[in-house]
C-alpha positions as CSV (number, residue, x, y, z in Angstrom):
1,M,110.3,-72.5,-126.9
2,A,111.3,-70.5,-130.0
3,F,112.8,-67.1,-129.9
4,R,110.7,-64.3,-131.1
5,P,112.0,-62.3,-134.1
6,D,113.8,-59.0,-133.2
7,H,111.7,-55.9,-133.3
8,E,112.7,-53.2,-135.8
9,I,114.0,-50.9,-133.1
10,H,116.4,-53.5,-131.9
11,R,117.8,-54.0,-135.4
12,R,118.2,-50.2,-135.8
13,R,119.9,-49.9,-132.4
14,F,122.3,-52.7,-133.3
15,G,123.2,-50.9,-136.5
16,R,123.9,-47.7,-134.7
17,N,125.9,-49.5,-132.1
18,L,127.9,-51.3,-134.7
19,G,128.6,-48.0,-136.6
20,L,129.7,-46.3,-133.4
21,G,131.9,-49.2,-132.5
22,L,133.6,-49.1,-135.9
23,V,134.1,-45.3,-135.6
24,L,135.6,-45.8,-132.1
25,A,137.9,-48.5,-133.3
26,A,139.0,-46.4,-136.3
27,F,139.8,-43.5,-133.9
28,V,141.8,-45.7,-131.6
29,A,143.7,-47.1,-134.6
30,L,144.4,-43.6,-135.9
31,V,145.8,-42.4,-132.5
32,F,147.9,-45.5,-132.2
33,G,149.3,-45.1,-135.7
34,L,150.1,-41.5,-135.1
35,T,151.8,-42.4,-131.9
36,I,153.9,-45.0,-133.6
37,V,154.9,-42.6,-136.4
38,K,155.8,-39.9,-133.9
39,V,158.0,-42.2,-131.8
40,S,159.7,-43.7,-134.8
41,L,160.5,-40.3,-136.5
42,T,161.7,-38.5,-133.4
43,G,164.0,-41.2,-132.2
44,P,164.7,-42.5,-128.7
45,E,166.6,-39.4,-127.6
46,A,163.3,-37.4,-127.7
47,L,161.7,-39.8,-125.2
48,E,163.5,-38.5,-122.2
49,G,161.2,-37.8,-119.3
50,F,160.6,-34.4,-117.7
51,D,161.8,-34.7,-114.2
52,H,163.1,-31.1,-113.5
53,T,166.7,-31.9,-114.3
54,L,169.0,-30.9,-117.1
55,R,168.4,-33.0,-120.2
56,P,171.7,-33.5,-122.1
57,G,169.8,-33.7,-125.4
58,L,168.7,-30.1,-125.1
59,V,172.1,-28.6,-124.4
60,S,174.0,-27.4,-127.4
61,P,177.7,-28.4,-127.7
62,Q,178.9,-24.8,-127.3
63,E,177.0,-24.4,-124.0
64,A,178.4,-27.7,-122.6
65,Q,182.0,-26.4,-122.8
């Protein structure tokens, strides 16, 4: 039994799905890239979590004395 050739609507739908998939992949890559750049530029001291405690990185040296 041979496969029937695809109908035109299936080819158009595949093209739209492929385009949307590529746009989604580009968006994910952009967000990932921006995240990597932000983390690398701010340094590890900026990655302290917010847990309602005093963060030493935010206290100036004059206030600490």
